TORPA-4810 file (N, C-alpha, C, O; in nm, 3 decimals):
<nodes>
NODE_1_3.587_10.461_17.469_3.682_10.509_17.567_3.609_10.525_17.700_3.499_10.580_17.706_M
NODE_2_3.672_10.477_17.806_3.615_10.486_17.939_3.652_10.622_17.997_3.766_10.667_17.982_V
NODE_3_3.559_10.687_18.062_3.585_10.815_18.126_3.601_10.792_18.275_3.520_10.722_18.337_V
NODE_4_3.704_10.850_18.333_3.733_10.832_18.474_3.708_10.961_18.551_3.717_11.071_18.496_Y
NODE_5_3.678_10.944_18.676_3.658_11.059_18.762_3.788_11.136_18.775_3.896_11.077_18.773_E
NODE_6_3.779_11.268_18.788_3.898_11.351_18.806_3.978_11.307_18.928_4.100_11.321_18.930_E
NODE_7_3.910_11.255_19.031_3.978_11.218_19.154_4.042_11.079_19.147_4.100_11.034_19.246_S
NODE_8_4.031_11.012_19.035_4.086_10.877_19.022_4.236_10.878_19.050_4.312_10.951_18.986_F
NODE_9_4.277_10.794_19.147_4.419_10.788_19.181_4.477_10.647_19.167_4.594_10.625_19.199_D
NODE_10_4.397_10.553_19.121_4.447_10.418_19.098_4.457_10.332_19.223_4.512_10.222_19.217_G
NODE_11_4.405_10.377_19.333_4.417_10.303_19.458_4.281_10.254_19.508_4.183_10.256_19.434_H
NODE_12_4.276_10.212_19.631_4.158_10.152_19.691_4.030_10.226_19.653_4.027_10.349_19.648_E
NODE_13_3.926_10.149_19.626_3.798_10.208_19.591_3.785_10.235_19.442_3.677_10.270_19.394_G
NODE_14_3.893_10.219_19.368_3.892_10.246_19.224_3.935_10.121_19.145_3.982_10.133_19.032_N
NODE_15_3.919_10.003_19.204_3.970_9.881_19.143_3.919_9.860_19.001_3.996_9.822_18.913_E
NODE_16_3.789_9.884_18.977_3.735_9.860_18.843_3.792_9.957_18.741_3.794_9.927_18.621_E
NODE_17_3.838_10.072_18.786_3.892_10.172_18.695_4.038_10.144_18.659_4.087_10.195_18.558_K
NODE_18_4.107_10.064_18.738_4.248_10.036_18.714_4.267_9.900_18.646_4.381_9.860_18.620_I
NODE_19_4.158_9.829_18.616_4.169_9.697_18.553_4.251_9.698_18.425_4.331_9.606_18.406_M
NODE_20_4.236_9.796_18.336_4.322_9.794_18.216_4.471_9.795_18.250_4.551_9.735_18.179_P
NODE_21_4.508_9.861_18.359_4.648_9.861_18.401_4.694_9.719_18.430_4.799_9.676_18.383_F
NODE_22_4.615_9.646_18.507_4.655_9.511_18.546_4.660_9.415_18.427_4.736_9.319_18.428_Y
NODE_23_4.580_9.442_18.325_4.588_9.361_18.202_4.715_9.393_18.126_4.782_9.303_18.075_Q
NODE_24_4.750_9.521_18.118_4.867_9.563_18.041_4.999_9.537_18.114_5.099_9.507_18.049_E
NODE_25_5.000_9.547_18.246_5.126_9.530_18.319_5.181_9.388_18.303_5.302_9.369_18.302_I
NODE_26_5.093_9.290_18.291_5.138_9.152_18.269_5.219_9.143_18.140_5.323_9.076_18.136_K
NODE_27_5.173_9.209_18.036_5.243_9.207_17.907_5.376_9.282_17.916_5.477_9.237_17.862_K
NODE_28_5.375_9.394_17.986_5.498_9.474_17.999_5.604_9.395_18.076_5.720_9.389_18.035_V
NODE_29_5.565_9.335_18.187_5.661_9.258_18.268_5.718_9.143_18.185_5.837_9.114_18.192_I
NODE_30_5.633_9.078_18.105_5.680_8.969_18.020_5.781_9.020_17.918_5.884_8.955_17.895_E
NODE_31_5.754_9.135_17.856_5.846_9.192_17.757_5.977_9.238_17.823_6.085_9.223_17.765_R
NODE_32_5.966_9.293_17.943_6.084_9.346_18.011_6.176_9.237_18.064_6.298_9.252_18.063_E
NODE_33_6.116_9.127_18.111_6.198_9.017_18.161_6.253_9.042_18.300_6.212_9.135_18.370_G
NODE_34_6.346_8.958_18.337_6.402_8.962_18.472_6.526_9.049_18.482_6.536_9.154_18.418_G
NODE_35_6.618_9.006_18.564_6.737_9.084_18.595_6.836_9.084_18.479_6.868_8.980_18.421_Y
NODE_36_6.885_9.204_18.445_6.985_9.222_18.340_7.080_9.332_18.385_7.039_9.431_18.445_V
NODE_37_7.208_9.314_18.354_7.305_9.419_18.382_7.396_9.433_18.260_7.513_9.395_18.265_N
NODE_38_7.343_9.488_18.153_7.413_9.507_18.026_7.489_9.640_18.032_7.428_9.745_18.049_D
NODE_39_7.621_9.636_18.018_7.698_9.761_18.027_7.666_9.863_17.918_7.694_9.982_17.935_P
NODE_40_7.607_9.819_17.808_7.569_9.912_17.700_7.431_9.973_17.719_7.395_10.068_17.649_D
NODE_41_7.354_9.921_17.814_7.219_9.972_17.838_7.230_10.104_17.916_7.284_10.106_18.027_D
NODE_42_7.178_10.212_17.858_7.187_10.341_17.927_7.119_10.341_18.065_7.151_10.423_18.151_P
NODE_43_7.025_10.249_18.087_6.957_10.240_18.217_7.038_10.166_18.321_7.008_10.173_18.440_G
NODE_44_7.142_10.094_18.276_7.223_10.017_18.368_7.150_9.894_18.417_7.068_9.836_18.345_G
NODE_45_7.181_9.854_18.538_7.120_9.738_18.600_6.968_9.752_18.598_6.913_9.856_18.634_E
NODE_46_6.899_9.644_18.554_6.755_9.651_18.532_6.689_9.519_18.574_6.745_9.412_18.555_T
NODE_47_6.569_9.530_18.631_6.488_9.411_18.661_6.342_9.449_18.638_6.295_9.551_18.688_K
NODE_48_6.271_9.366_18.564_6.132_9.391_18.525_6.118_9.526_18.454_6.009_9.584_18.450_Y
NODE_49_6.226_9.575_18.398_6.224_9.704_18.330_6.252_9.823_18.420_6.261_9.935_18.371_G
NODE_50_6.264_9.801_18.549_6.296_9.909_18.643_6.448_9.922_18.647_6.518_9.826_18.681_I
NODE_51_6.499_10.041_18.613_6.644_10.057_18.601_6.706_10.129_18.720_6.641_10.209_18.788_S
NODE_52_6.831_10.098_18.742_6.908_10.161_18.850_6.924_10.311_18.822_6.925_10.392_18.914_K
NODE_53_6.938_10.347_18.694_6.953_10.488_18.660_6.830_10.567_18.703_6.842_10.676_18.760_K
NODE_54_6.712_10.513_18.676_6.588_10.582_18.711_6.557_10.572_18.860_6.495_10.662_18.917_A
NODE_55_6.601_10.464_18.924_6.570_10.440_19.065_6.697_10.403_19.141_6.714_10.288_19.181_Y
NODE_56_6.787_10.500_19.160_6.917_10.471_19.222_6.908_10.418_19.365_7.001_10.352_19.412_P
NODE_57_6.799_10.445_19.435_6.787_10.400_19.574_6.722_10.261_19.586_6.713_10.207_19.695_K
NODE_58_6.677_10.205_19.473_6.612_10.073_19.475_6.718_9.965_19.459_6.806_9.975_19.374_V
NODE_59_6.709_9.861_19.541_6.795_9.743_19.527_6.740_9.661_19.411_6.654_9.574_19.429_D
NODE_60_6.789_9.690_19.292_6.735_9.632_19.168_6.742_9.480_19.171_6.645_9.413_19.135_I
NODE_61_6.853_9.425_19.211_6.870_9.279_19.209_6.763_9.209_19.293_6.720_9.098_19.258_K
NODE_62_6.720_9.271_19.402_6.622_9.209_19.492_6.482_9.269_19.479_6.396_9.243_19.564_N
NODE_63_6.458_9.348_19.376_6.327_9.407_19.352_6.224_9.296_19.330_6.247_9.204_19.252_L
NODE_64_6.111_9.305_19.398_6.005_9.206_19.379_5.915_9.251_19.264_5.908_9.370_19.231_T
NODE_65_5.846_9.155_19.206_5.753_9.188_19.099_5.642_9.279_19.151_5.600_9.372_19.082_M
NODE_66_5.594_9.253_19.272_5.489_9.338_19.330_5.536_9.483_19.343_5.461_9.576_19.315_D
NODE_67_5.660_9.503_19.387_5.713_9.639_19.398_5.727_9.704_19.261_5.700_9.823_19.245_D
NODE_68_5.770_9.626_19.162_5.781_9.679_19.026_5.644_9.721_18.973_5.631_9.827_18.911_A
NODE_69_5.543_9.640_18.998_5.407_9.671_18.953_5.359_9.802_19.017_5.300_9.886_18.949_V
NODE_70_5.385_9.821_19.145_5.346_9.945_19.212_5.418_10.066_19.153_5.358_10.172_19.135_E
NODE_71_5.546_10.050_19.123_5.622_10.160_19.059_5.559_10.193_18.925_5.537_10.311_18.894_I
NODE_72_5.529_10.092_18.846_5.468_10.116_18.715_5.333_10.185_18.726_5.302_10.274_18.647_Y
NODE_73_5.253_10.146_18.824_5.121_10.207_18.839_5.135_10.353_18.883_5.076_10.442_18.822_K
NODE_74_5.212_10.374_18.988_5.220_10.507_19.049_5.305_10.607_18.972_5.280_10.727_18.978_D
NODE_75_5.406_10.558_18.901_5.500_10.650_18.838_5.498_10.648_18.686_5.566_10.729_18.622_E
NODE_76_5.421_10.557_18.627_5.412_10.551_18.482_5.266_10.563_18.436_5.229_10.660_18.371_Y
NODE_77_5.183_10.463_18.472_5.045_10.458_18.424_4.966_10.584_18.463_4.909_10.651_18.377_W
NODE_78_4.964_10.614_18.591_4.881_10.726_18.639_4.932_10.862_18.589_4.852_10.939_18.536_L
NODE_79_5.061_10.896_18.603_5.107_11.027_18.555_5.095_11.042_18.403_5.077_11.153_18.353_P
NODE_80_5.105_10.930_18.329_5.095_10.936_18.183_4.951_10.942_18.136_4.925_10.958_18.016_A
NODE_81_4.856_10.930_18.229_4.712_10.937_18.199_4.670_10.836_18.092_4.589_10.867_18.005_K
NODE_82_4.725_10.717_18.101_4.699_10.613_18.002_4.550_10.587_17.988_4.499_10.571_17.877_V
NODE_83_4.480_10.582_18.101_4.337_10.547_18.100_4.251_10.651_18.030_4.134_10.625_18.003_E
NODE_84_4.305_10.766_17.999_4.228_10.871_17.931_4.233_10.858_17.779_4.157_10.923_17.708_R
NODE_85_4.322_10.775_17.730_4.333_10.755_17.585_4.234_10.650_17.537_4.183_10.571_17.617_L
NODE_86_4.207_10.648_17.407_4.119_10.543_17.353_4.175_10.404_17.388_4.297_10.385_17.392_P
NODE_87_4.086_10.310_17.412_4.126_10.175_17.449_4.230_10.117_17.353_4.325_10.051_17.395_D
NODE_88_4.213_10.142_17.223_4.301_10.083_17.122_4.445_10.133_17.131_4.535_10.069_17.077_K
NODE_89_4.467_10.245_17.197_4.601_10.302_17.210_4.665_10.275_17.345_4.786_10.290_17.359_L
NODE_90_4.587_10.236_17.444_4.637_10.227_17.580_4.756_10.133_17.597_4.855_10.169_17.660_Q
NODE_91_4.746_10.012_17.543_4.854_9.915_17.561_4.984_9.962_17.499_5.090_9.955_17.561_G
NODE_92_4.977_10.008_17.377_5.097_10.054_17.307_5.156_10.178_17.374_5.278_10.188_17.393_Q
NODE_93_5.070_10.272_17.409_5.116_10.395_17.474_5.183_10.362_17.608_5.290_10.415_17.638_Y
NODE_94_5.121_10.277_17.688_5.181_10.240_17.816_5.316_10.174_17.795_5.412_10.204_17.867_F
NODE_95_5.327_10.085_17.696_5.454_10.021_17.667_5.559_10.125_17.627_5.675_10.114_17.664_D
NODE_96_5.517_10.225_17.551_5.609_10.334_17.513_5.657_10.409_17.637_5.776_10.436_17.651_M
NODE_97_5.564_10.441_17.725_5.597_10.515_17.848_5.700_10.437_17.930_5.794_10.495_17.983_V
NODE_98_5.681_10.306_17.941_5.773_10.221_18.015_5.910_10.220_17.947_6.013_10.233_18.014_V
NODE_99_5.912_10.205_17.817_6.037_10.187_17.743_6.107_10.318_17.709_6.229_10.321_17.696_N
NODE_100_6.030_10.427_17.693_6.089_10.550_17.645_6.066_10.670_17.737_6.113_10.780_17.708_Q
NODE_101_5.994_10.650_17.845_5.967_10.759_17.937_5.841_10.836_17.898_5.798_10.831_17.783_G
NODE_102_5.785_10.906_17.993_5.658_10.976_17.970_5.674_11.089_17.869_5.600_11.094_17.771_I
NODE_103_5.767_11.179_17.892_5.779_11.297_17.806_5.804_11.258_17.660_5.737_11.310_17.570_T
NODE_104_5.899_11.168_17.637_5.929_11.128_17.499_5.809_11.058_17.436_5.779_11.079_17.318_K
NODE_105_5.740_10.974_17.514_5.624_10.902_17.462_5.511_10.997_17.425_5.444_10.980_17.323_S
NODE_106_5.489_11.097_17.508_5.384_11.195_17.478_5.421_11.273_17.352_5.334_11.301_17.270_V
NODE_107_5.547_11.307_17.335_5.589_11.378_17.214_5.567_11.291_17.090_5.523_11.341_16.986_K
NODE_108_5.596_11.162_17.100_5.571_11.071_16.988_5.422_11.066_16.959_5.380_11.074_16.843_I
NODE_109_5.341_11.055_17.063_5.195_11.055_17.048_5.149_11.185_16.982_5.066_11.182_16.892_L
NODE_110_5.201_11.297_17.026_5.162_11.427_16.972_5.203_11.441_16.825_5.127_11.493_16.744_Q
NODE_111_5.323_11.394_16.791_5.367_11.399_16.649_5.277_11.311_16.562_5.239_11.349_16.452_R
NODE_112_5.243_11.193_16.614_5.154_11.104_16.540_5.017_11.169_16.520_4.959_11.160_16.412_A
NODE_113_4.966_11.234_16.623_4.838_11.306_16.611_4.848_11.416_16.507_4.757_11.433_16.427_C
NODE_114_4.957_11.489_16.507_4.976_11.597_16.409_4.990_11.542_16.267_4.953_11.609_16.171_N
NODE_115_5.044_11.420_16.254_5.054_11.356_16.124_4.919_11.313_16.070_4.903_11.292_15.950_G
NODE_116_4.822_11.299_16.158_4.688_11.253_16.122_4.588_11.368_16.110_4.510_11.373_16.014_K
NODE_117_4.590_11.459_16.205_4.484_11.558_16.220_4.515_11.691_16.153_4.630_11.735_16.147_N
NODE_118_4.411_11.753_16.102_4.423_11.885_16.041_4.456_11.990_16.147_4.539_12.078_16.125_K
NODE_119_4.390_11.981_16.261_4.417_12.074_16.371_4.539_12.025_16.448_4.535_11.918_16.508_D
NODE_120_4.647_12.102_16.445_4.772_12.062_16.508_4.772_12.096_16.657_4.710_12.192_16.701_K
NODE_121_4.843_12.014_16.732_4.861_12.038_16.874_5.009_12.065_16.901_5.095_12.028_16.821_I
NODE_122_5.037_12.127_17.011_5.174_12.159_17.050_5.245_12.030_17.091_5.192_11.950_17.168_K
NODE_123_5.366_12.011_17.039_5.448_11.896_17.076_5.535_11.939_17.193_5.647_11.987_17.175_V
NODE_124_5.481_11.920_17.314_5.549_11.968_17.433_5.577_11.859_17.536_5.637_11.885_17.640_D
NODE_125_5.534_11.736_17.508_5.559_11.625_17.600_5.466_11.624_17.720_5.489_11.549_17.815_G
NODE_126_5.361_11.705_17.716_5.264_11.709_17.827_5.131_11.653_17.780_5.078_11.694_17.677_K
NODE_127_5.078_11.559_17.856_4.952_11.494_17.818_4.835_11.568_17.880_4.798_11.544_17.995_I
NODE_128_4.777_11.657_17.802_4.665_11.737_17.848_4.542_11.712_17.763_4.540_11.620_17.681_G
NODE_129_4.439_11.793_17.781_4.312_11.772_17.711_4.324_11.779_17.559_4.253_11.706_17.489_P
NODE_130_4.411_11.864_17.506_4.426_11.874_17.360_4.486_11.747_17.302_4.442_11.698_17.197_N
NODE_131_4.586_11.694_17.369_4.648_11.569_17.322_4.550_11.454_17.334_4.538_11.373_17.242_T
NODE_132_4.480_11.446_17.444_4.382_11.338_17.465_4.273_11.344_17.358_4.233_11.242_17.303_I
NODE_133_4.224_11.465_17.329_4.121_11.481_17.226_4.176_11.444_17.088_4.109_11.374_17.012_K
NODE_134_4.296_11.491_17.056_4.356_11.461_16.926_4.378_11.311_16.907_4.368_11.260_16.796_A
NODE_135_4.408_11.240_17.016_4.435_11.095_17.009_4.310_11.014_16.977_4.322_10.898_16.937_A
NODE_136_4.192_11.071_16.995_4.070_10.995_16.966_4.058_10.961_16.818_3.986_10.868_16.782_T
NODE_137_4.128_11.035_16.732_4.123_11.009_16.588_4.243_10.929_16.537_4.252_10.900_16.418_K
NODE_138_4.333_10.895_16.627_4.460_10.832_16.589_4.446_10.680_16.576_4.385_10.614_16.660_L
NODE_139_4.504_10.627_16.470_4.509_10.482_16.451_4.628_10.426_16.528_4.731_10.492_16.541_E
NODE_140_4.613_10.303_16.581_4.724_10.244_16.656_4.845_10.218_16.567_4.959_10.228_16.613_D
NODE_141_4.823_10.185_16.440_4.937_10.163_16.350_5.014_10.293_16.321_5.136_10.290_16.303_D
NODE_142_4.945_10.404_16.317_5.014_10.531_16.296_5.103_10.562_16.417_5.217_10.605_16.402_R
NODE_143_5.050_10.540_16.535_5.131_10.559_16.656_5.252_10.467_16.653_5.363_10.509_16.686_L
NODE_144_5.231_10.343_16.615_5.340_10.245_16.605_5.446_10.293_16.505_5.566_10.280_16.531_R
NODE_145_5.404_10.347_16.393_5.499_10.396_16.291_5.583_10.511_16.346_5.704_10.517_16.322_A
NODE_146_5.522_10.601_16.419_5.597_10.713_16.477_5.690_10.664_16.588_5.799_10.719_16.607_Y
NODE_147_5.648_10.562_16.659_5.736_10.502_16.760_5.858_10.441_16.693_5.971_10.458_16.739_R
NODE_148_5.835_10.370_16.583_5.946_10.308_16.510_6.042_10.414_16.455_6.163_10.393_16.453_M
NODE_149_5.987_10.526_16.413_6.072_10.635_16.362_6.166_10.683_16.473_6.283_10.712_16.447_M
NODE_150_6.116_10.692_16.595_6.201_10.734_16.707_6.309_10.631_16.737_6.424_10.667_16.765_E
NODE_151_6.274_10.503_16.732_6.374_10.398_16.752_6.482_10.405_16.644_6.601_10.391_16.674_Y
NODE_152_6.442_10.426_16.519_6.539_10.437_16.410_6.631_10.557_16.432_6.752_10.547_16.411_A
NODE_153_6.573_10.669_16.474_6.654_10.788_16.501_6.757_10.759_16.609_6.873_10.800_16.597_R
NODE_154_6.716_10.689_16.714_6.809_10.654_16.822_6.923_10.567_16.771_7.040_10.591_16.804_L
NODE_155_6.890_10.465_16.693_6.991_10.374_16.641_7.090_10.446_16.549_7.208_10.411_16.546_A
NODE_156_7.042_10.544_16.474_7.128_10.618_16.382_7.216_10.718_16.457_7.336_10.729_16.428_I
NODE_157_7.158_10.789_16.552_7.234_10.894_16.621_7.321_10.841_16.735_7.416_10.908_16.776_T
NODE_158_7.288_10.723_16.786_7.367_10.663_16.895_7.401_10.520_16.856_7.334_10.426_16.900_R
NODE_159_7.504_10.501_16.773_7.536_10.370_16.717_7.550_10.256_16.819_7.524_10.141_16.784_P
NODE_160_7.591_10.285_16.942_7.600_10.180_17.044_7.464_10.116_17.072_7.457_10.001_17.116_K
NODE_161_7.357_10.191_17.048_7.222_10.141_17.075_7.165_10.060_16.959_7.058_9.999_16.973_L
NODE_162_7.234_10.059_16.846_7.181_9.987_16.730_7.156_9.839_16.760_7.066_9.779_16.702_E
NODE_163_7.234_9.781_16.849_7.216_9.639_16.881_7.078_9.611_16.942_7.033_9.496_16.942_K
NODE_164_7.011_9.714_16.993_6.878_9.698_17.051_6.765_9.719_16.949_6.649_9.691_16.978_Y
NODE_165_6.800_9.768_16.832_6.697_9.810_16.737_6.599_9.697_16.701_6.478_9.719_16.703_Y
NODE_166_6.649_9.580_16.670_6.559_9.471_16.632_6.464_9.436_16.747_6.345_9.412_16.723_Y
NODE_167_6.514_9.433_16.869_6.428_9.407_16.984_6.323_9.515_17.001_6.207_9.486_17.032_G
NODE_168_6.362_9.641_16.981_6.266_9.752_16.989_6.160_9.737_16.881_6.041_9.758_16.906_W
NODE_169_6.205_9.701_16.760_6.113_9.680_16.648_6.010_9.574_16.684_5.890_9.595_16.668_F
NODE_170_6.057_9.459_16.733_5.967_9.351_16.770_5.873_9.393_16.882_5.754_9.359_16.881_R
NODE_171_5.926_9.467_16.977_5.844_9.513_17.088_5.732_9.604_17.038_5.616_9.588_17.076_R
NODE_172_5.767_9.698_16.953_5.668_9.791_16.900_5.562_9.718_16.816_5.445_9.756_16.818_A
NODE_173_5.602_9.618_16.745_5.507_9.543_16.661_5.408_9.462_16.744_5.298_9.433_16.698_M
NODE_174_5.447_9.424_16.865_5.362_9.336_16.946_5.294_9.406_17.062_5.211_9.346_17.131_H
NODE_175_5.329_9.531_17.085_5.267_9.603_17.199_5.131_9.657_17.159_5.064_9.720_17.240_A
</nodes>
């Protein structure tokens, strides 16, 4: 696991520290695809995975890939502290954050850690030192299993979303 300076902000002067982001964002953009406006999608109009619901002031249809990448870096990767997790978890965790939001993804991570570790951590959706430490013992497949459990719960409790389940399953298996 790479350790980053506390002052790391993902911008100029920190290029070597943000390289994992640029490797992972290519995969996320490929999984997310281009412009979609599915009336059943709770996010509404979406491009590169950036939704109108989350970004009501963004012209989604004309969003550039460069702008999407900046949104992902500044509002997903950095706040979710992806770079603080073990390398083996970073890609999957970042994909979760993009697809399920930071708080929900951290809760999934925390539940997976509690399923593995004797010392339990609080499931509060906040990525702090206890969660980061607990994640050092976590297997990527265990995290994937807990992610799948959340997708199954969504499909069961919100039947309109069941049509997305297979895509979510495939996404989780390949992230």
